[in-house]
C-alpha positions in Angstrom: 296.1 97.7 25.5 296.7 94.3 23.0 295.1 93.8 19.8 293.6 90.5 21.5 292.5 92.5 24.8 291.0 95.6 22.5 289.1 92.4 20.7 287.7 91.5 24.2 286.6 94.4 25.1 284.7 95.3 22.0 283.0 92.1 22.5 281.9 93.1 25.7 280.5 96.4 24.8 278.7 95.2 21.7 276.9 92.5 23.5 273.3 92.7 23.9 274.1 91.6 28.1 275.7 95.0 28.2 273.3 97.4 29.9 273.5 100.3 27.4 269.7 100.9 27.0 269.8 100.3 22.8 267.3 97.5 23.3 264.7 100.1 24.2 264.7 101.6 20.2 262.9 100.2 17.5 264.1 103.2 15.2 260.6 103.2 13.0 260.1 99.8 13.1 257.3 99.5 15.4 255.3 102.2 13.6 256.2 100.5 10.3 254.7 97.4 11.3 251.3 98.9 12.9 251.0 100.7 9.8 251.4 97.5 7.5 254.5 98.3 6.1 255.9 95.2 7.0 253.0 92.2 6.6 251.9 90.2 9.3 251.7 86.7 9.7 248.5 84.8 8.3 246.8 82.4 10.4 247.2 79.0 8.3 247.7 75.1 9.7 250.4 74.6 7.0 253.8 75.1 9.1 255.9 75.7 6.0 253.6 78.4 5.2 254.3 80.0 8.3 258.0 79.8 8.1 257.5 81.3 4.4 256.2 84.2 5.8 258.5 84.6 8.7 261.3 84.5 6.1 259.4 86.9 3.9 259.3 89.6 6.4 263.4 88.8 7.3 263.9 89.9 4.2 262.0 93.1 4.3 263.7 93.8 7.6 267.3 92.9 6.2 266.5 95.4 3.6 265.5 97.9 5.8 268.8 97.5 8.0 271.1 97.9 4.8 269.2 101.1 4.0 269.9 102.3 7.7 273.7 101.1 7.6 274.2 103.0 4.3 272.1 106.2 4.6 272.5 106.3 8.3 275.2 104.6 10.3 277.9 104.7 7.8 277.2 108.4 6.4 276.4 109.7 9.9 277.1 108.1 13.1 280.5 106.4 11.9 282.0 109.9 10.7 281.1 111.2 14.2 282.1 108.1 16.0 285.6 108.0 14.5 286.1 111.8 15.1 285.2 111.4 19.0 287.7 108.7 18.9 290.2 110.5 17.8 289.2 113.7 19.9 288.6 111.5 23.0 291.1 113.6 25.0 290.0 117.2 23.8 286.8 118.0 25.8 285.9 121.3 23.3 286.1 118.9 20.7 283.7 116.4 21.9 281.6 119.3 22.7 281.7 120.6 19.1 281.0 117.5 17.6 277.8 116.4 19.7 276.3 119.9 19.1 276.9 119.3 15.1 275.1 115.8 15.7 272.0 117.9 17.6 271.5 120.6 14.8 272.2 117.8 12.4 269.5 115.5 13.3 266.0 117.0 12.2 263.7 114.6 13.8 263.1 115.3 17.5 262.5 111.4 18.3 265.8 110.7 16.9 268.0 113.2 18.6 265.9 112.2 22.0 266.7 108.4 21.4 270.5 109.7 20.5 270.7 111.3 23.9 268.9 108.6 25.7 270.9 105.7 24.5 274.1 107.9 25.2 273.2 108.9 28.4 272.1 105.5 29.7 275.8 104.0 28.2 277.5 107.0 30.2 275.8 106.2 33.5 277.1 102.2 32.9 280.8 103.4 32.3 280.6 105.7 35.4 279.4 103.1 37.5 282.2 101.0 36.3 284.6 103.5 36.6 285.6 104.0 33.0 288.4 107.0 33.0 286.5 110.0 31.4 283.0 108.9 31.8 282.8 110.7 35.1 283.7 114.0 33.4 281.4 113.5 30.6 278.6 113.3 33.0 279.3 116.3 34.4 279.3 118.0 30.5 276.0 116.5 30.5 274.6 117.8 33.7 275.9 121.6 33.3 274.0 121.1 29.5 277.4 121.9 27.8 277.2 118.2 26.0 274.0 116.8 24.8 275.6 113.1 25.0 274.7 111.5 21.9 275.4 108.3 21.6 278.4 108.4 18.8 280.4 110.7 20.9 280.0 108.6 24.0 280.9 105.7 22.3 283.7 107.0 20.4 285.4 108.7 23.6 284.7 106.1 26.3 285.7 103.1 23.9 289.4 105.1 23.5 289.5 105.3 27.0 289.1 101.7 27.5 291.7 101.3 24.7 289.5 99.8 22.0 291.3 99.9 18.8 289.7 102.1 16.1 288.5 98.8 13.8 287.2 96.9 17.2 285.5 100.4 18.6 283.2 100.7 14.8 282.6 97.3 14.6 281.3 97.2 18.3 279.0 99.9 16.8 277.9 98.7 14.0 277.2 95.3 15.3 275.2 97.0 18.0 273.2 98.8 15.5 272.2 95.9 13.4 271.4 93.8 16.8 269.0 96.5 18.0 267.1 96.6 15.1 266.6 92.7 14.7 266.3 92.4 18.3 263.0 95.5 17.9 261.9 92.8 15.2 262.2 89.5 17.2 260.4 91.5 19.8 257.5 92.6 17.8 256.9 89.0 17.0 257.5 89.7 13.0 259.8 86.3 13.2 261.7 84.2 15.5 265.3 83.6 16.8 266.7 81.9 14.0 265.3 84.1 11.2 267.1 87.0 13.1 270.3 85.3 13.3 269.6 84.9 9.5 268.7 88.1 8.8 272.3 89.3 10.7 274.0 86.8 8.3 272.4 88.0 5.7 273.5 91.8 6.2 277.5 90.9 7.1 278.4 91.5 3.4 277.2 95.1 3.3 278.8 95.4 6.6 282.2 94.4 4.9 281.8 96.2 1.8 281.0 99.5 4.2 284.0 98.6 6.8 286.3 98.1 3.9 286.4 102.0 3.6 287.6 104.7 5.7 285.0 106.6 7.1 284.0 109.8 6.1 284.9 113.1 7.5 282.5 115.0 9.3 282.3 117.6 7.2 280.8 115.2 4.8 278.9 113.5 7.0 275.1 113.4 6.0 272.1 111.4 6.8 268.8 110.4 4.6 266.1 108.3 6.2 263.0 109.6 5.7 260.9 106.5 6.0 262.6 106.2 9.6 262.3 109.6 10.5 258.6 109.8 9.7 257.7 106.7 11.4 259.5 107.8 14.2 257.5 111.0 14.4 254.6 109.5 14.3 255.3 107.0 16.8 254.1 108.7 19.9 250.5 108.7 18.2 250.1 104.9 18.4 247.8 103.7 21.0 250.2 100.7 22.3 253.8 101.0 22.7 256.5 98.7 23.2 259.2 100.9 22.4 260.0 104.6 23.0 260.7 105.4 19.1 
């Protein structure tokens, strides 16, 4: 696949229009908002005041995304994504990597979210006839593979012909837009503020992507605020997201 074809394929995979199921996740944002970790917009007749409040919440969400990027995606998801991309044709390797994610993800809700998103992505690609998708589905069906999202992404995107650089950009863009979209759907701010948040974290993305991914033996995650929030999510009376 040419560099341009790989880039175009990555754009399709990272587009929120692609039915991968990730938009059903808030990764703890819904609980944090319900617990008043994110400030509510106060009723006011002054349009500027409301705009300032939304911008302040945008700053909070941007900081939240930055922390998730550094201490979850870059240090954990990205190493496994790279390893799965490299070992896309080695079924035993993918199963081992998938098992490591299962063992290292302590919060049940985080494990279930990753498996659910991976399963959704796998079903779409099986319907599309992506090479390797059917076999991965069989492995999930017989229980040898849990189907965690970084493993499914890495393997399928390699089979689609995505270059590594395009695969990691598609992954991290999807990660950021999922969080920004969750904040938008929770009513924390509007579409313009969501785009400002994504633009603000772009510099952080460039800094992370400028360095090679960690080896899976060094993979780690430290997002206690998120893990506590997703564990408490099931006790909320009203829920828009599944975590």
